[in-house]
N, C-alpha and C positions, 0 to 999 in steps of 0.2 A: 132763401139761399139755394144755389144749385147744388145739386148732388154730386157734382165732379168733386173729385178730391184735388187738393193743392199739390202742384208738382213739386218734385224735392231736386235739390243739386246734389250729385255724387262728385267724388274727387277722382281726379285722372290718374292713372297708373304711371309708376317708374319703371323704365324698361332697362334690360341689362344684356351684357355680352355673355358668352361661355367662359367657364372657369374649369381650371384642372387641380383638383386637390390630392390627387394620387401621388404623385413625386413628391411634392414638399413633405407630406405627411410621412411617407415611408422613411425619407432622410432623418427627420427628425427621431423617429421611432428607434432607428438604427443608432443615433448619435446619444439620444439622452436615456430612453429606458434599457439601451443595451439589449434588445431583443430582435429577433428576426424579422425584418419589415414583410416578408413574403406570407408570415402568418395572419396579415391584417389586410389582405388583398381584397377579401370579399368586404369589409368594412369601409375602405377607402373607395371602392366601388359603389357601394350603397350611398355613401354621402355624395359622391359626383352625381348620381342619378338623381338626388332629391333637388340639386342644384339645376340640372337642366330641366324638372319637372316644373319648378316656379315661373320660368321663363314663358311657358305657355298655359299658366295657371288662368282659369275664367273666372268672371265676376259673379261665383255661386259658391254655394257652401262648400262643394268639393275643391274650389280654388282656395278658399279660405283654410280649409285644413291642410293642404299641401303647403301652403305658406308658413302655417303656425308650426306643422312637422319640422320643416326646414330651420325653423328660427329655434325651434327647442333642441335641436340636434347641435346647433352652433352654440347655445348656451352650453350644454355638455361639453362640447368640443373645447370651449374656452377654458374650462377647467382642469384640461389636460395638456392643451397644445397653446402656446404663446403665439400667436397669428400676428405677426408684424413684420417689419422690414428686416430686423436682425434674426428671428427664429424661424418661424414657418411663414415663409415669403410666397404669399399669393396676391396676384394683383386684381383688384374689384373695380369694374367698369359699370356705372349706371348713368342713365340719361336723367335729365331735369324733367320732372312732371308737367312743368309749365312752358318752359323755352326749349325744350328739347336738347340740351347742351350735355357734353358727356363730362364725366367726373370720376378718375382713377385714383385709388389708394391702396396700400398694403394693410389697411387697418380693418380688423374684423368688426369693429364697431361699426363703421361706416356701412359693411355688409347688412349687420344685423338692423340699423336704424333704416335702411332702405327696405327691407324685407318687412319692417313693421309698418312702414309707409304704406306699402302695398295692401298689407291686411286691412288697415283702416279704410282705404279705398275700397277695398273688395266688400267690407261691411257697409259702406256708405251705397255702393251699388245695389247690395241685396235689399237694403231698406227702400231705396227708391222705388223699386219693382213691386213692393206688395200691395195688395189690394185693401186699403184702409177703409174700405167700405163695411169689411167685416171685422168683428172684434179681434180675431186671432191675427189678422194683417195687421191691424193698428197696434197690437202688441209686440208683434215681431220687429216692425218697423221702429217702434219707440227703443227696442231692447237693442238693436243693431246700431241705432244712431249714435246712442249712448255709449255702446262699446267702442265705435268708432273714435269717438272723442275720447274716450280713455287710451285709447292706442296713441294718439297725437299727444296727449298730456305725457304717457310714458316716454315718448322722443324727448321733450322738452326736459324732462326730469333726470333723464339718465345719460344723455349724449350732449356734448358740448361741441362748440367749433365746428358748426355745420360746414361741409365744404361744398355746397349748392343751395341756391334761393329757396327751393322747394322744400328744403330741410332747416331753414333758418328759424329761429325762435319765434318771430312775428308772425311769419307765414303758418307755422305749425299752430300757434295760437289762434290765429284767425279760422283756420280749419275747424280745429277743435270748438270754437263758437259757433260756427257755420252749423256743425253737427249737433249741436246741444239746442241751438234755437230749432232747428227741423224737428228734434225730439219734443221740444216743448209745443211745437204745432200738432204733432200726433196725439200728445196728450190733452190739447185743447178740440181736438176735434172729436176725440172719445167723450169729454166732459159735456160738450155740445150735444154729442147723439145720447148720451145717457141723462140729458135734461137737467144737469146740475144747476146749482143757484145761479142766478144772473149775476151777482157780485162777485162770486168766484170764478165766473167765465171771463167776467170782464177784467178781474186782476190776472190771468192767465196771459190773455190776450195783451193787457199793457207790459208784461215784461217781453214779450216777442217784439211789441212794437220798440221798445227800449234796445234791446239786442240789435234789431235789424237796423236801427239807426247808427249804432256803432260798427257795425259791420260795413255800412257804407262808408263811412268815414276810414275804415282800415283798408278796406279794398282800394279805394280811390289812392291812399297813402302808398300802398303797394304798388299799384301800377304807376304812379308818378315819381314816387319816391326811391323805391328800390327796384324799378324795372323787374318787377316778378312777373308781368305779361301775363297777368290773369284776365281771362276773356272779359269783354265790357258787358255780356250777356249775363253775368254773374252779377255785376253792380245793377243792372236793370232790374232784374229779377227781384234783389234785397230792397230797391227804391218801391216797386210796386207792392211787395207784399209789407214793408214798413208803412204805406198808406192804407192799404188793405185791413191789416190788423188794427190800425188805429180806428178806422171806422168801426169795426167791429167790437172793440172795446167801448166806444162811445155808446154803440147800440145797446149793449147789455147794461152799461152803466145808466143809461136812460131808463131801462127796463127797472133796475133797482131803484132809481129815484121814483118811479111811479107807484112802486110797491112802498115806499117810505113817505108817500104823499109830496113829494118835492116837484110839484109838476111844472113850475118855471125853470127849474135846472134840466128837468125831461126835454123839456122844448129845445133849449140851448142845445144840449148834448145832441139830439137828433140832427139837428141843423148843422152841426160840426160834422156828424158822420156822413150825412149826405154830401157834403163839401168834399170831404178827402175822397171819398169813393169816387166821384165824377173826375176829380183830379187824377187819380191812379188810372182809371179806365180811358181817359182820354191820351193826352200826349206821350205819357210814360208806357202805357201799355202798346200803343202804336210802334214807340222805338223799338220795344222789347221783339214783336212780332218781326219788325224788320232786320233786327240784328241776327235773330236766331235762324232768319231764312238766308241772310247774307252768310253766316257762319257755315251753315251747311254746304252751301255752294263752294265756298272757298276750302272746305275740308276737303271735298270729293276730288277739287283740282289738285291740292297738296298731296293728298294720298297716292296719285297717280306719278308725281314727280319724286316725291322723297318722303318716305314713311318717318323720318325723323323730326321732320317739320309740321306733323299733322296736329290741328289744333285740339286743344284738351277739351274745348267746348263739345267736341263730337263725342257723344254719349255721355256726359256729365248733366246736360241740359236737356231735357225731352222736347222734341220738335214742337210739340203742341203748347209749351209752356206759355208762351206769350197770348194765344188765344185764350186758353184755359183761365189765365190770371186775369185777362179783360173781360171775359163772360163773368167772372164771380165778383169782379168788381161793378160792373153794371146791375147786376142783380142785387147786390149789396146797396148800391144808390138807390135804387128803384124802392127796396123794401123801406129803407130809412126816410125817403121822400113821402111814403104813404103814411108811415108813422108819423113825422114831423106834422103833416098837415091834420090829422085827427088829434095830434096833442095840442096844436095851436089852438082849434076850433074848442076844445074842451076848456081850456084854460081860460079863453076869453069869454066863453059864455058860461062857465060855471066856476072855475076856481079864482080867477082874476089874481095869479101870482106874477111878480116881478120876473121877467126872463133876462137873466144875466148876459153880459158879453162874452164872446168866446175867451177873450183876453183874461178874464178873471174868473173863469172856471177852473175848479180844483182839479189836480192831474189825478188819474186814476192810479190807486193803488197796484203794486207789482207783486206778483207771487211765482216764484221759480219753482218748477215740479220736476226739474231734471238734474242730473248728476253724471261725471263721467264714470264708467263701469271699468273698474282695475283690469288689469291684462289676467291677472289670476283667476278672476271670475268670469272669463270669456264664456268658459264652457259651464259654468256652474259648480262643478263638483271637482275635485281633483282626481278623482278614479278618471272622470271623461277626458279630463285634460292628457292624464297620462297616456290613456288608450289612443288620443290623437297623435300626440307626440311619438309613441311606440318605445320600445326597449333602447336603451343607451347602446350606440352603434359600437362604442370603445370600451365596454364595460370590464372588459378584462385588464385594461391598462389603468392602475390606480397610482397616482403620484404619492410620493415619499412622503409629503406633509400631510396627506390623508391617513395613511398608515400611522403615522406619529399621532394624530388625533384619536384614531380608533384604539390606539394602545392606552391613552388617557382615558377613554370612556371604559375600556374594559378593565382598567384600575378602579374606576370607581365602582363600577359593575362588583368587582372583588371585594372592595371594603363593604358594600352592602350585604352582600352574600355572607361574609365573614361574620359581620355584626349578628345577623339572623341566625347564623349558625351556633354562634357562642350563646345568644338566648335560648336557644333549644337545647343546646348540651346542658346548659345550667337547670334549666327546667326538670331535665329528664334527671340529672344527676340528685335534684331536690327530691323527686317522686322516688327513686331507689331508695335514698338514705332513710326516706320516712316509713317505706314499707319495709325496710330492712330493720330499724329500730323497732317497729311493732312485729316483727317477724310474720309478716302477712305475704300472702295468704295461706301460709304452709300453719300459722298458728290456729286457723281455723279448724283444721282437721280433729284437733284434740277435741271440740265442742260438738262436733256432727256425730249422728249415729250413736252406735253402743259404746260405751268405754273400754269394754273388753277387746272388741273389734279393733278400735284405733291403737289400744296398747299392744295388741299383738302384731299389728302393722309397725308399730315403732320399734319392735324387738328385731325386725330383720337387720342383717348386715348392712352398712351404708355401702353404698356404689363404690366409694373409693377403696375401701376395704377388701370389696369382692375384686375388685382390677389389680390390687397388688398380691392379692391371694393366688389369682389367675397368672400372674408373672411368676411367683415363686415355683407354682406347680409346673408351669412350662420349663422354667431352668433347671427342674429336678428330673423332669420326664425326658427331655432329649439328650441325656448322657453327659451333661456338662454341671451337674450338680455337686454339692459341696461334699459328699461322700466319696465320688469318684475322683475328685481332686485330691482329697486326703490320700487316699490308696495311692495314686500315681506320685504324690509329693513324697511320700515313705519310700516307694520303689526307687525314686531317684537318689534319697538321701542315703539309702543302704548301699546303691551301687557305687556312690562317690566316696563312703568310708572303707569301702572294699577295695577300691582303685588305689586309694591313700596307701593302705597298709601293703598292697603288692609293689608299690613303688618304693616305700621305704625297705622291704625286704630285699628287693632288687639290689638297690644301692649297698646295702649292708653286706650281701653276698659277694659284690664286686669288691668291695673293700678287704674282706675275708681272704679273697683269692690273691689280691695284690700284695697283702703284707706275708701271705704264704710263701710267695715267690721271693720277697725281699730276704725273708728268714733262710730261704734255702740257698739263694746264691750271696747274700751277704752284700759285700760291697760292690760287687759285680753288677748288681741288680739296680740299673739307672731309670726304671720306669717311675714318674713321678707318683708320689701317693695319692690316692682317691680322694683324699679330704681336701686337697687344694683346688680340685676340678670337679667336684659335687657340690661345692658349698652354696651355689646359686641354685641348685635341684633341691637341696633341703631347706633352703630358705623358702623356695616357692611351695614345698610340702609343707612347712610350718604354716605358711600363709593360707593355704587351701584347708588345712585342719582348722584355722582359727575362723575363717570363713564359713566352714562347715557348722561348727559351734554357735556362731553367730547367728546361722539360718535356723538352727534347732532352737535357740532361745524365741526368735520370732515366731517359729511355727508353735512354740508353747501359748504363746500370746493369743495366737489365733484360734488354738482349741479351747483355750480357755473362755474367749468372746463367744464361740460357737456353743459350747456347754450351757452359757446363761441362756440363750435364746433357743435352745433345742426343743423344748416343749412347745413355745409357740410356732416354731417352723413346722413342726409335726401338724399341727393344725392347719397352717396354712398351705403346707405342700398338697394338700388333696383338692386344691382351687375352691372358688367360691360358689358351687353349685348348691341348688337347693337341696334341703335335708342333708348337707353335709355337718363335717364337724365344725366350721366356722359357724355355721348358722346354730347350730347346738350350742356352741360356747357363749354366743351372745344371750340366746334365750336362757340359759342356767345363770348368767351373771345378773341379767336384768330381772329375772324372776327371783332371785335372792334377795335382790334390794327390794323390790316390792313385798315381799314376804316378811322382810324385817321391818319394814315401814307400817305395815297393817299387823303386826305382831301375832302373825298365825304360823302354824306349824309349816315344816319343810314339805309335808306331804299334800297340804290342801291344793288345790287346783285353781282356786279363784286368784285373779291377778288383781282386782282392785276392791276395794272396801268402800263401795259407793252406795249412797242411799238410793236405789232403784225405785223406791215407792214414793218418790216426792211427787207432788201435786201436778195436775194437768196444766194448771194456770202457770206454774214455774217453768214447765217445758216450752209452752207454747210462747212465753214472754222469752226465753233464751233464743228459740228458734226465729223469731221476729228480728232480734238483735244480730242474728248470724246474717240472716238476709239482707238486713240494712246495710251492714258491713261490706257483703257482697256486690251490692247493688253500686255501692260508691266506688269499689275497686274496679268494677266494670267499665264506670264513667272515665275513671284516671287512665285506664288502658285506652279507652276510645279517643280520649284528647290527645294522648301522646301519638297515637296511630295518626289522628289528623293533622296534628303538628309536624310530623315526620312527612307525611304526603305534600304538605303545603311546602315545605322547606325544598323537598326534591323537585317539585314543580318551578319554584323559583330559580333553582340551579339549572333545570333545563331550558328555562325561557332565556337567561341570561347567556347561557353557550349558544342559543340558535340566534341569540341578538346581534345583528350585524348593521350597522349604522353607516357603512362606509360610502354607500351612494348618497345617504342624506348628509353626510359630512361633505360630501363632494359639491352637492347641490348647494350647499350653504358654506362653501368655502370663502367667498369674498365677502361674507356678512359681517365676520369678526364677531360673532356671538357664539363662540364655542361653548363657554361656560353656561348659558341660558339653555342653548340646545341640550346640552348633559343632563341640566335640573330637568326639563321638559321631557326628555326620554328616560329617565329615572322614575318620573311620575307614573309610569305605567305598572312598576311592581308595589305601588302603595297598598293595593288590594292584600295581597300577599303578606306584607309586613303588619296591616292591621289584622289579618286572621291570626299571625303567631301570636300577636299580643294578647288577643281575646283569649286564645286557647290556654294560654300561661296563667291569665287572671282567673280563669274558670278553674284550672288546676290546684290553684292557691285556695280557693274556696272549698273545693272538695276534700283538700288534705286537711284542712280543719274540721269538717264535718265527719271525716274518717276518724280522726283522733278522737272526737268526741263519743262517736258510736262505738269504736272499740274499747274506750274505756269503761263505757256503761256495760260492755259485755264482760270484761274480766273482773268486775267488781262485785259479782255475785257471790254469794257465800258458796254455793256448789260449784261454780267456775274457779273459785280461790282453791278449793280442795283439789279438784281435779287438775290445776297448775301446778300445785305443789307436786304431785306425784309425778306428774310430766318432767317437772325440773329435775328431779331426783334420778329420774330414769334418763334423762339426756346427759346429765353430768357424768352418771355412771358409764353410758355408752361412749361418751368423749374420752373418759379414761380409757376403756377398752381400745378404743380405735387409735388412741395415741400410742399406747402399749404395742400394738401390730405394727405401727408405722414405724417405731423404733425397732423392732425387731426386724422387720423388712430391710431397714436401713443397714443394721448390723449384717443382717445376713449376706446381702450383696458387698458389704465391705469386707466380709472375710472372704468371700467367694474371689472379689477381686485380689485380695491379700495371696490367696491360694494360688491363683493364675500367676501372679508375680511371683511367688515362689518357686512355682514350677519353672517359670522361666529363668529364675535365678538357679535353682539346681541344674536345669539343662545346659545353662551357660558353664556352671562349675563343673559339670561331667566333661564338657568338651575341653575345658581348660585342663581339666585332671587327664584327659586321654592324649592330649598334646604332650603335657609332661611325661606320661608314660612313654608316648613314641620316642621323645627325644633321651630318655633315660634308656630305653632299650636300644636305642641307637649307641648310645656312649658306651654301654656295657658291651654291646659286641663289639665296637672297634677295640676297646681296651682288651677285649679277650683276643682279638685277632693281634693286637701290639703285642702282648705278653708272649704270645705263642712265636712271633718272629723274634722277639728277644730272645727267647729261650733257645732257640736254633741257633741264633747268632753267637750266644754265649757258648753254646755246647761246640761249636766250629772254632771258634776263637781260642777257647782253652786248649784244643787238641793242637792248634798251630803254635801257641804260646809254649807248650811243652816242648814240640819239636824244635823250635828256635832255641830254647834254653839249652836242650841237648847238643845242638849244634855248636852254641858258644861254648860250651864247656869241652866240646872235641876239638875246636879250632884252638882253645888256650893250651890244650895240652900239645897239640902239633906245633904251635909256635914256640914252644921253650926247649922242645926236643931233647927230653932228659936221655940218659941211657938206660939200658935194660935192668941195671942193678937198682936205680933209682926207683924206676917204676915197680919193681918188685917190692922194695922196701916200702914204698907208698902204699902199695896193695895191702901188703901185711897190716900196716899201720891201721889202714881204712878197716880192715875185717878183725884187727884186735879192738878198736874202740867202738864199732857199731855206728858211729856217726861220721859224716864227712867233715873234712876240715873246713874252718872258716875261710871264706874266699877274701882277699884283699883286693881285690880287683872291683872297682865300682862301675857299674855298667848303667847306662842312662835309661830312666824310667820314663813313662808317659807324663807328658806336661799337663799340670794342672791348669785351674782356672786363671791365676794370678801370673801365669807365666812362670812360675817357680816349679821344681821337680823334687821329688823324693826319691831316696836311694833305697834298695832292698840288695841283699847280699847273698840271697837263696831264693831258690825256685819257690819255696813254699810259702812267702811273705805274700800277703794280699795287698793288693793296691789299694789304697785310700778312696772311699766313695768320690765320686765327681760331685761338681756343683749341681745344685737341683736344676734339672733343665727347666726351660719355660713352659708356661700351662698353655696348652694350645689355645688359639683365640677364639676358637668355637665354642669351647667350655667356659673359658675364662670371661669372656665379655658377653655371652649371649646366655641368657636366662630361659628356661621353658617358660610358656606363658603362665602367667600366674593366674590365680582364681579370684573373682570378687570378694572383697574382705568384709563388707559391710551388709547390712540387712537389704533384702530386696524390696523393692518399692521406693528407696530413696535414692539420692545422687550419688554417683561415682564420681571420686576425685581422683587425682595423680597422687601415687604413694611415693613419698621419698625413696631415693635408689638405696640399694642394699649398700651398706660401706664396704671397703675392702677389708680382708682379714688382718687383724692387727697381729703384732709380734707375740712370740709365744709367751714372752716375758709378761705381756698386757693381760688383762682379764678380758673374756670374751665378752663383746657388746651383747646386752641382753636385747632380744628382738622387740622391734617396737609394738608397745601395747595396741592391742585390736580394739577397734569401735564397733559399737552396735549399730543396728540399721539407721542410716542417715547420716554416718560420718564417712570420711574419706576412704577409700579402699586402696590395697596394693595393687600397683599396675606394673606391668614389666615394661622392657625399654620399647622405645618407639620405633627403633630399627628391627625390621622383620628378619627371620631367620634366613630366608634366601639370599638376602642384601648382604647379611653377616658371611654367610658362607663365600659369597662372591669376593668380598673383600679378604678373606682369609687366603683365597686362592692368587688374589693379586698381591698379597704381602708374604705369604711364607714360601720359601724354595722348594723345588722339588724334592720329594721324599719325606716331608714332614707329614704328621699325623693327621686326618680328616675324617669327618663321618660324612656318611652318606644320604641319611633321611632327612626330610625337612618337616617342621611341624606343620600341621594343617592350619588355615586361617581360623581365628578366634571368632565364635559367634558373638554377635552384638549383645550387649548387656541388657538385662531385663529392667535397669533402672530408667527412671524418667529422663535423664540427662543423657543424651547420646555419647559415646567414648569411641576412640579412634584405635582402641586395642591396648595391648599390654604395653606400659610404659617405665621404664627403669633403666638408669644410667649404667654403663658398662662397668663393670667391676674390675679393677686393675688387682691382680694378686703381686704381692712382693713377697720375694724370697728373705727368709731370715738366715741369720749364719748358723751353718749346722753345727751342732754340739758335738764333742768328741764321741765316737762310738765307743761302746762299754762291751762289744762282743767281737770276737775272732782276731783281736789285736793285741799285742802287747802293748805294755804301756809306753815303751820307747816309741813305737811306731805311732802311738795316738798322738805323743808331744809333736812328733815331726808333722804329723798333719793338721794339728792344731795351728802350728806354725805356718804351715803353707797355706791354710787359709787367711791367716790375718794380713790385714791391708792396712796400708799407711791411714793415718787420722783423715787427712784429706780427701781420701777417696772413700766415699760412701757407698758406692754400688758396685755391684759384682762385675768384675771384669771379665768378658768372654775370651776364651783362647780363639785364636785364629781358625778358621773352619778347615777341616780335614780335606786333604787334596790327595786322593787316592791316584794310584798311577794310571795313565790313560788309556792302557791298554786292560788293565785289570779292572774288573766290577768290584762296586763297594762290599764291603763284607767279606772278603774272599782272602786266603792267604796269598801273601808275597813270595816271589822267588828267594832262595836262599842269598844270591848273590848281591842283589840289592839290599837286604839286612845286612850283610856283612860289611856293605860299603857304609851302611848308615852308622855302623858302630862306631867308624873312624871320626864321627860327628857327633859328640855327645850333646852338643847344645840343640840339635834337632832330633826329636825324639816322636814318634807317632803313636796316637793314642786312639781309642774307638769314640766315635762321637755319634750316640744315639739320634735319632731323627728328630726328637724334641728339641736338641740344642742346637739345631740349625736356626729355628726360629729366634732362640735365644740370643743368638750372635749378631741378629740384626737389632734388638731391642734390650740393652742393657737394664738390669734389675739391681735393686737394691740387697744387700747383704741381710740374710735372715739367720736366724738361729735354731732352724728346725723345721722342717714340713709341718704346716698346718691345715688343718680341714677348713671348710667354709665358714664355720662359725668362729673362727679364730683359735680353736684348742688344738692341742698336740693328738696326734693319730694314737699315740703311745697312751694318752689318757684314756 
């Protein structure tokens, strides 16, 4: 056999025109992804550049990588952009690989199929140029031909309805079979060079014969039936190879027959091999040589005219294919002829076996040694394939469906993490509960070292007691302790009581001054009694006193609670430092317990009654048990730490796990759940490790329980445990006692703080009451002074008027001188002036009736009580809080109006302790009431000048809006007949004068006094107008004090006497 290698056929390329990806992609990004397309200019340019590179890709490894990179980017692009006629509209134009016809479509599938076709053609061209004389060359050719067949198979499996003949299913299948049979040839060549068994080589050659026979039929059908226009050289090559491998199969089968002793069959097969090789080297080989030469000449002329019509045979079949195959066939025929001659001679002379005819020879068995390589295995590993494709150009664009799938995967991760976290938490809780139940590892301290040392350590105050002692010490040293609060509280309380006493004395003094003037001037004194105006002041005074008493009771409760804990606080106030009173208190109490337990005297220094002379064997045994317990505890802590680290690593990995790109790559596979399961499997080692630590922990807890039980069941350990239990019980009781004292201390401190706020608010309310009372007293004093001045002036004018009346009466009668002398004598003899019969008009009273007086000495009946000034009758001074501090403040019902004199005075509302509702003054502020009085009262009425300050906020927990009390309306009672300065007849006249008809229940106010326009009020009028008024008895002028002007606008009910604010008479 010649050493020349069998020539291989390569697949021609598909050519294409240029395509622009930029505009369609940017338009789709702006419309569908709602993003700025200019941000993806570099990405679209990269894709456009790849498309241009594949047009000039060569038939080598670099060309293969360029084509595969572009195909990979197309696959990624298809996951984000639907490239078709309706969405991303790009027109792809490709030329048929065999006939050169153009086909254009908007389908991305057509683009990808064409690129894969060129990848397969490139792989076949690479395999055809390999030097198969070397082992590596044969391996590379074998691999590339199978990979090329895999590419063609991928086209048939994934693309339907081919738009051109070269991509049709039959044509692609023909090309795949051609690549596979050529790979079979490479394997056969390698087997022959490695001198495999003759039977194996015969089977491999027999399969090649069978495939080439099918290919001859397929090529003829494609040329004549489908007009694929495959070059005739391909058909001749397949025919020659069919004959050649038939002869080769018969040759090696004959050698196998010789080995098996079938000499007659050997002779027959060698004869067949010689004959078919002669047929191949004859007419077929000659036609092939001529066809290849003619194709080369035609290709040269066509290339000069039109590149699109260049024959595919140019470059797909080597120029020396016909010559090489012809020489191979001749050589094989000569070899078979020599072996046939020798075998015939041996059989005739030695074996004498029957030589069968060719028609009855058994066909040689076939053995297929090749298969297509899938596209995913083209580069061997996924990493190498990813490296060739490069990064995803549009990796920043993630479709919404991929985001949804990634969210579902994240939820699956979260479920896994929650399940493992729950397992770890349960294991941690189990370990903690077990150690707390056995009080480990602190329980081991009592068994270590010297018992006296361990007991001394136990006598130290607990950290929580030291902390609360430090808190109390800080509270006492910063000037805000209980003692300073008590002192401040008492100061405020004393001030409040003194202020209340001053207010009461002030009101009493004003009342005495008013009544002294009434006694002095009698019926002419028209200033209202103080009782009717100071009722709300006295009510506020009573309320403040009741609040003060309630606060005093609350203070007593706080002082009593403080006395109960005074000794404990004295210990705690020095802090929790070493060698302090707190440490000494614990040592004394615990030592006393141990001494009682050991039945020793108080002066002994020993703390324990232990047998210190125990044997060394017992001590060593106890030490070993302690060491065993400690070792198990260390293992448990190590397992817990390992479990926590594993769980944390699991959480970190799940947070960093992003399978968006993987989901994007498998978007069209519809295997989402399968993908989730396969991805979650990578967390299986973490789950297994956590489960192993939990199982080991359970075993260690069981061992710890047994070891600790063995430790505490010893006799010496039980004695020690008994003493420890008593000490711990006493220590716990002492700790609880100090905790209760601390809580009570801060409760008392808070109560004192609220008490200080309460008394501060109370003092502010009392100060406001004091200012109002001072204003009232000052205004009343000024009013009395004016009234005294007016009364003095009025009485002088009245005396002058009466004198003029008497003189005019004598002038009108004009008696003679004798009568005057007699009258004078009579007057001098009697000593009393005669009774006058003429009735002069008197000042009009309230009901419109008048009284008559016949002499100057008669006194006018007291006028009706004037109305109470609004600023004192409707506005009360701010009242103090009435309940305990530290509780809520509510609204106190308004103070009722004073009852008539006949009715008993209502008792003040019972005061409540802390926590009850408190007296509240009216909601209307003092300035607002003063403004209303100025709008309602006529000019000349009495008004006060000062306003109370704003009421401070209440110290109670519920905020208040100020004092709230309904305005009190004072009703006048019918004045009782006076019992002084008047004779009985004049009293009866006045009683009749004030008597009203039954249907009129309110006091009728006389019309207001209208002085002369040119005369100021309260001045004496000229004599002539007064004489003119004497002619009109029905009209009589009377003195109207300022307070009656307001009464003229607001009628009041009849009263039976002036009453004070509590409903009682001033005379009482």
